[in-house]
N, C-alpha and C positions, 0 to 999 in steps of 0.2 A: 800365732796370734789369732784371736777370734775375729772373723770378718764381720763387718757392719756395713750398712748401706753406704756410709760415708767412705770407708776404706775401699769398698768395691768401686764406687764412683771414681775415687782418686786413681785407682789402678787402671780403670778403663780409660780415663783421660790420658794416661801415660802410654798405654799399649795399643790402642785401637788403630793407630796409623800403621802398625806393623802388619796388619792382616787384610785380607780381601773382604770387601763388603762389610765394613763395620756397622752399617745400618741394621744388620741382623741382630745385633747384641745390645742395642741402646734403649728399646722400648719407647713409650710415649707416642705411639701411632695415633692418628686421628681416629676417634671413637673408642680407643682403649680406655679402660676404667682404672682409676687410681683412687684409693681411699686411705685415710690416715690409719696406719697399722694399729695404733692403740685405741682407735675408736670402734673397732669391730672385734667380736668375740671369737670368730673362727676364720681361719686362713687356708685357702686351697690353692694349689698350683696345678694347672693342667699342662702335662708334658707330652709333646709329640716327639718320638725318638728318631727324628730325621731333621734335615736342614730346615731352617726358617722358610726358605723358598718353597718347600713342599708343604710344610705344616700350616702355613698361613692360608693355604687353599683348602684345608680340610674343614668341612662343615661340622663334623661331629663334635669336636672340642669347643667350637665357637658357641654352639647351642647350649652346652653345659656351662660354659664360661658366663653366658648371659643369665642363665637360670640362677647360678650362685650369686652373681653380682646384683641381681634384683632383690636379694634378701638384705634388709638394712643392717643386720648384724653379722654379715659375712662378706668376705672379699676373695676374689679369684684373680690370680695372676697367671702368667704363661711362661713356658720354658721350652726350648728346642735343643736338639743336639748341636753342639758347636762343630764347625768344620775342622779338619785336621790342623789347620794353621792356628785357629783360635784355641783348640784343645792344648796344643803344645805350649802356647803362651800361658794358659790357665794353670797347667801343671808346673811350669817354671816359676810362676809368680805366687803359687799357692792360692789361686783365686777359685773359690768354690762355685759350682753351678748355682745360679741365682734367678729369681723372678725378674722378668724384664722391666716391669714398671716399678716394683717396690725396691729392687736391688737387695732384697733379703736373701740370705743363703737358703737354698732349697730345704735344708735340714730343719729350718725354723718353722716351716708350715705345719699345720695340723694334718692335712690330707694332701697327697699327691695322686692325681688321677692321670693314668698313662693310657694313651690311645694306641691300640694295637690292631690296626686294620689289616695288616698282613704280617706273615711270620718272619720276613727278612729283617724286622726291626728288633728281634730278640737281643742280639748282642749289643746293639745301641742302647737298649734299656739298661742292661748291666753297666754299660759304660757311663750312662747318666747318673746312676746311683753312686757309682764310684767317684765320679767328678764332684758329686754333692757331699762327699765325705761320709757316706753311709755304707754299712755292710750290704753286700749284694744279696745275701741270703736272708729270707724273712726270719728264720729261726735265730739269727744273730742281732735282730733289731728289737729293742724293747721300747718302752714308753717314752724314751728320750727322743725317738725319731718319729717322723710323720707316718701315718698309715698309708701303705702303698696299695692302691686299687687300680686294676686294669680293666678295660672294656674294649669292645670292637670285634670285628668279625673273626679275627684269629683266636679270640677267647672262647669260641664255641667248642674248641678242644683246648682246655686250659692246662692240661697235664704237663707238657714240656716246660712250662714256665712256673709250675707249682712251687718250686723251691724258692722263688724270688719275689713272688707277689703275695701280699697278705690276703687280698680278697679280689675276686673277679665279679664283674657285672655280666651276667649272661642275658643277652638280649638288649632291649632298648633302655637307654639311660636317663631319659628326661625326668621320670619320676624317681627312679632309683637313686640318682645322685643326691637329690634333696633328702631322701630318707637316710642315706649314709651320713651326710654332713650333719643333719640334725641329731642323729644317734650319737655320733662321735662328740659333737658339741656338748650334749647332755652328759656324756661320760668322761669329761675332762678329769684327769687325775686317776682314772681306773687303770688297772694293769692292761698290758697288751692282750693277754688271754681273755680277760673280761670283755674288752672291746670286740674281740673276734667272735666271742659267743653271741654278743648282741647283733653283730652284723650278719651272722649266719641265720638269724630269724627273719631277715628282710627278704621278701620275695625276689627271686632272681639273683641272689648273692651267693656265691660259692666260696667257701673258706677252705682251701686245700689242706691246711694243717689238721683238720678234723676228719680226714679220710685216709685210709690205708689202701695201697694197691698190692694185691697178691698175684703171683704169676705161676703158670704151669712150668713144668720142666723144659718145655720147648720154647719158652720165652713169651708165649701169648698170655693175655690177661686171664686170670681166674675170676677176679672181682675187684671192684673199687667200692669200699664200704665205709660207712661212718665209724669213727672210733669214740664218739661221744653221743649220748642219747638225744641231745637237742639239735643235732645236725640232720637235715632231711636226707633220706636215702637217695632220692632223685631231686636234682635242682632243675626246676622248670624255668624257661626263659621268661623274662619280663617283657610285656608289650604295653604300648600306649594305645588304648582302645580307639581314641579319636585323635588325629594329629593336631597338636597345638598350633597356634598361629606361627607362620614362618619367622625365623630370625631375620632381622632387617638391618641391624646397626653394625655392619661389617667393619672390621678394622681395616684401615687403608695402609698397606704395607710400605715400608721404607725402600724396599728393593723389588725388582721384578720377580713375580712368582710364576710357578708353572701354569697356573690358570688365573690369569688376570681378569677375572670377571666375577659377577655376583651369582652364586647358586641359589635357586629356590627348589626345594624338594616338592614336586607336585603330586607325587604318588609314592607310597612305600609298599614293597612287596611285588610279586609277579604271579600271574595265573597261568603261565605258559608251560611250566613243568619241564624245562630242559634238564636232562638227567645229569649233566656235568656241572650244573650251576649251583654252587654252594649258597650264594646270596638269594637265589630264587626259592630255595627250600627253607632257609632259616628266617627269612623276613616275612613269611606268611603271618596273618592274612593281608590281603591287599586293602589299603586305605587310601583314599584320594582327598585332596583339598579342593574346595570350590573355586571356580574361576574368579568370583568376586574377591575371595581371600587372597588369591595369588596376585591379582591386579593391584589390590591395595598394598600388598607387600612390595611389589615392584616399584610402585610410586614412592614408598618410604625409602627403599634402597637407593633409588636414584637421587633423592633429596639428601640422604644421609652420607652418600659416598662419592657420587659422581661417576660411578662405573657406567660404561657405555654398552656393556654386553651382559645379558642375562642368560644363565645356563639353567634350563628347566630340567631338573634332575629326577630320574627314576630308573628302575632297571629296564624299562621298556616304555619310553616316553610317548611313542605313537599309539600305545594302548590306553593312554589316559582318556577317559570317556569323553571329555569335552576339549580335546586337544585343538580341534579346528577353531572353536569359539575362542579359546585362550589365545592362540597365535594371532588371530584377526584382531582381537581387542587390544593386544599389546601394540599392534601396528597402528590402530586408529587412535588410541588414547595417549601415545607418546610420540606423535609424528615429528614434533619440533626438536626432540632430543636425540634423534638418530639412533634409537635403541636397537641393538642387534640381538637376535634370539638364537640360542644354540640349543638343539635337541640332541644330546650326545648319545642316546640309546634308541635307535630306530629299528623296527622290525620290517622286513621287506613286505610282508603280507598285510601290514596295517598302515603303510604309507600311501596316501592317496594323491592323486593329481592335484586336488584342491589344497592339500597340505603343502605340497611343493610350491604352488603358486603363492600361498600365504607366507612362505619362508623366503620368497625370492629376493627380499631386501637384506637377507642375512648370509650373503655368499662370501664371507670373509675366509672361510676355510673350506674343506671338502665336505661332501655329503657322506656320512659314515653308515655302513651296514655291516652286520656280523653274521654271515651265513654259517660260520663255524665248520662246516663240512661242504664238500663240493660235489658229492654224488647223492642222489636221492636215497640210496640204500643206507649210506652213513647217516644222513639226516633222520631217517626213520629210527636208527639205533639210538641216537641222542635225543629223539623226540623234538626235532626242529625241522619239520617237513615243509619245504618250500620248493616248488619246481624251478628248474633253471630258467624256463621260459618267463616266469614271473620276475625273477631277478633281472633278466636282460631287458624286459620291457620297462621295468622300473628304472633301470640305469639309463635307458634311452630318454625317458621322461625327465630325469634329473639333468642330464647333459643338455637337453633341449631348452631347459629353463635357465641356462647361463652358468651352471657350475662347470668348472674345468676339471675338477678332481673328484674322484670317488675313492673313498677308503674302504677296503674290505678286510675284515678280520676273520681269520681261520684258526683252527686248532689242528695239530697233528697228534697222533698217539691215541686217538679214540679206540675203544675196544673193537677188535676184529678188523682194524684198518689195514689195508694193503698199499703197496706202492702205486697201484693203479688208482686208488682213491686219492693219493697225494698228487699224482700226475693230473688228476681232474682239477685240482686247485689252479695249476698252471693254465690249463685249458680254459677254465671259467674266467680267470683274470684277463686273459687275452681276449676272450669273447666280450667282456665288459668294455675293455679298451676299444674294441672295434665299434661298439655302439657309440662311444664318445667321439671317435674319429669321423663318424658319419656327420656329426654336428660341427666339431671344432678342428678337424684335421689333426695335425701333429701337436696342437696345444693340449689335447686331452691327455689326462694322466690317471693312472690307477696306482694307488699306494696299497700294498699288501702287507699286513702284519700277521705273522704266524707265530703263535705261542704253542707250547707243548702241554697237552692235557695232563693235569694232576688230579688223581682220584681223591676228592675231598670228603671229609667227615660229613655225616648227615645228608648224604646224597645217594641216589640209587646206584651210583658207581663206586661206593666206598669199599666194595669187595674186589675191585678190579686192580691188577698190578699195573705199575707204571711201565711204560714202554722202556725197552733196554736202551742203554747209551748208544750201542751200535745201530739199532733201528732208528733212533732219533737222528743220529748223524747222517745215515743213509737218506732219510727223508728230507733233511735240510739240504743235503748236497743236490738232490733232485730239484728242489725248489730254486736253489741258487743258479743251477744250470738253465732251468726253464724260464725263470722270470728275469731275463736280461733284455736289454734293448730300450730304445727311446720310449718314454711314457710309462714304463714299468719300474716300480721301486719296491724293494723287499726289505722287511725288517724281521728279525728273528731273535730269539734269546738263546744263550749258551746252554747246552744240555746239563752242565754242572750246576747252573743256577736252578734249573728245573728240579734236579736231585735235591738241592737244599730245601726248596719249597715243599717237596714231597715228604722228606723225612721229618721236617719240623711240623708240618700240618697233620701228619698221621702218627706222630710219636706218642709215647707214654712218658711217665715222669722220670724214667731212667735217663731220658735225654737232658734233664737238668744239669747233671755234671758234665755232659758233652758240651752243652751251650756255654757253661762257665769256662771249661777248658779251652774251647775255641776262642772265647774272648780273651783269656789269658795269653793265648798264642798270637793275639793281635787282630782278630777279626772284628770288623765293625763296618757300617755302611754296606751290608751284604747285598742290598738291593741295587747298588751301583756297580756296573760291570767292572770298572777299573779297580774296585776294592775287593771283589770276590776272591777269597783265598781258599781254594779247594784243598790245598795241601794241609792247611791248618785244621780244617774240618775233618779230613781223613785221619790226621794225627789224634784229634780229640776223641773220635770214635775208638781208635785203637787203644788209646790210653785208658778207656773205660770198658774195654772188653766187649764192645758192641759192634755190629755190622750194619752198614747203611742198607744193604740189600734186604735185610729183615723188614725194614719199614717201607721200602720203595717197591721192590720187584716181587714180593711174595704174594701169590693169590690167597684170598681169604675164603673160607667156607661161610655160608650164610648163618651158621650157628656160632661163629666165633664172637667172643665178647671183646668189644673195642674199648680202648682207653677212655673214650668219650661217652660210653653208654649210660653213665649216671647223669649226663647232661641232657635235658629234655628240651628239644626245640619245638615240641608239640606236633611234630610230624611222626606218625607211628613207624616203628621199624618194620612192621608187617607190610605197610604201604610201600616202603622203600624196597623191600625184598620183592614184592610183586612187580614193581616198576623195573627193577633189575632183570627179572625173569622175562618180562615183556620185551626188554631191549634185545635179549638174546635171540628172539625170533622176529625182530623188526616190527613189533607191534607198537602203535603210538596211542597217545591220549590226546583228546581235544583240549582246548583252553578250558580251564575249570570254572571260568565265568559261565560257560555254557552247560557244564555238567559237573556236579560235585562227585569226586572220586573217594570221598571219606578219608582224606589224608590224616586226619586226627585233630586238626585245628578246632573244629566246632565242639566236639565233646570235651576237649581239654580246656577250652575257654568258654564252656557253656554258660556259666553264670555271667561272665563278662559280656558275652554276646547278647544275652537277654536284657542287659542293662544299657546296651548301645543302640542308637538309632538304626533302623533297618538299612538305611542307605549309606551308613558309614563304612561298611565292609562290602567287598565284592563277593564274599561268600553268601550263600542264601541265609536269610534270617532264621533264627531258631523259633519254632512254634511252641508255645507253652503246652505242657502235656495235656491239660484239660481241653485244649482246642484241637488236638491232633485227630485226624480222621474226619473233620468237618469239611464242608464245601468251602472253596476259597472265598466265596462272597459272604460266608458267615463268620470268617475269621477276622478278628479285630487286628489291625496292623500293630506291630510291636511298638512303634513310636507312640501310638495312642495309649498302650498299656503302660508306657513309661511316664 
């Protein structure tokens, strides 16, 4: 029987009391958008392939949801992965995956936009397509089904999911999503192939069916090349030259979410150049919002939602040029509302005493730093040089201002790391705790989170092999022994979960059948420790004649062609090679706000940069050719030229 909004509502009324947290599945949240289905010409569903509790804290899809719903002839709904209890009920009742507000089956939408911020969501994506009654493979879906588009940080290497996704947005989606929706709306009734040809002409859109991958006998990539004349040989990422006003009309969830606060992105990109950091490389150039714009957005958010905590988001919040002014103004302009401020990404060397004083009324959680490595030698290798003395003095200042807990994040498995480097994590955490005990005695706490380094695409470490399982376990055992006792808490991730992230992030499109087979064997919610099924993944690799180690533990030469080399993040491969070679001798780069290292952003976005106000990017402005070589006082500012 064909499902309708009425039959879906009736089924939900009957079954929701059988499951945990039925509020995940009913829609109608405060600030959610509902439109008459028949009054709009184009229907989009934004899908987050994990629990409502996580997805409702994700800023990315909310921004796109708002963009589509501001179009009078378009409607956007939302859908999340149902938890295992709800999925069992849905399959028993024949209830298809549906839009939360419209209660329309997902298969009835024109476009489904899937957020893929991390690779562990791949099997959930297949599961959502199947729950919607759609074929999981793109080749098996024709014009009767919605177009499936994916975006997010995991899509900078789209190849492992190429079999399942019709088109990927490479880069930033604010402008691209509207281009895609308007193109598909204009092409209603066209064949799927015609739609895909049109999408392939949009800047930043990658349509995998129009590319073939060829391999050498040893399994490495020979080339990924277009198989139709109108597909670009290289797909360059899409950027937003100037950040649009922040999203402010947050949906107020029905159940507690992982981050029950309102996020405002204050800055996009990072100038620090940490060599392990995928986000820092792919989100260049750095763009900042003005303090006035952020304050106005904060006021709207508080009035629209009632949230009592603001999270000021960026890759390095204390590097935001006007962070002191911003935090002080939030404190002075919202005193009666008790608004708390969270700066989730702080760098030790850019956190000042004044900033700590300004944040003193926001002591709900711990103060978080990410040294990433605990010896200065290792920090030079990863290009995150901070002396221990600076970390300890900063820790003392934090504790002395009333914080009881400092959170420290480290990675193990960096290139050239030894057990002595790992022991230094124990020593440094204990030294930080000692600073806290000078102020608070036994009330002081240090929480240590230790993840395992995964060499990610488009970074200077993309040539580096993953640490072996035996090495990872030995390092984790050392940390477990050393970080015991009152005031010390350690969190780590299982080595098998690191393996999963590594082969999915570094894979080619031969991993498509592996992902599908793993899903058929029951894998889903791979990001959840209790659901990770290493045996199923091992079986999926074996069934497809592939080996995990080929993708995880094999060193690469600098002339190897990678599965993602036809995806251009606008950072030159020659720059990455140079930075990789610098890491091998412990040579560092300074913050590129202070010195441009010609990473590639400026020449690849030269025209865009010349049309953008000089102060909009933290890269240096582009001087028009006819003005080059002249004295600075003779050069007309770019903003005047515009």
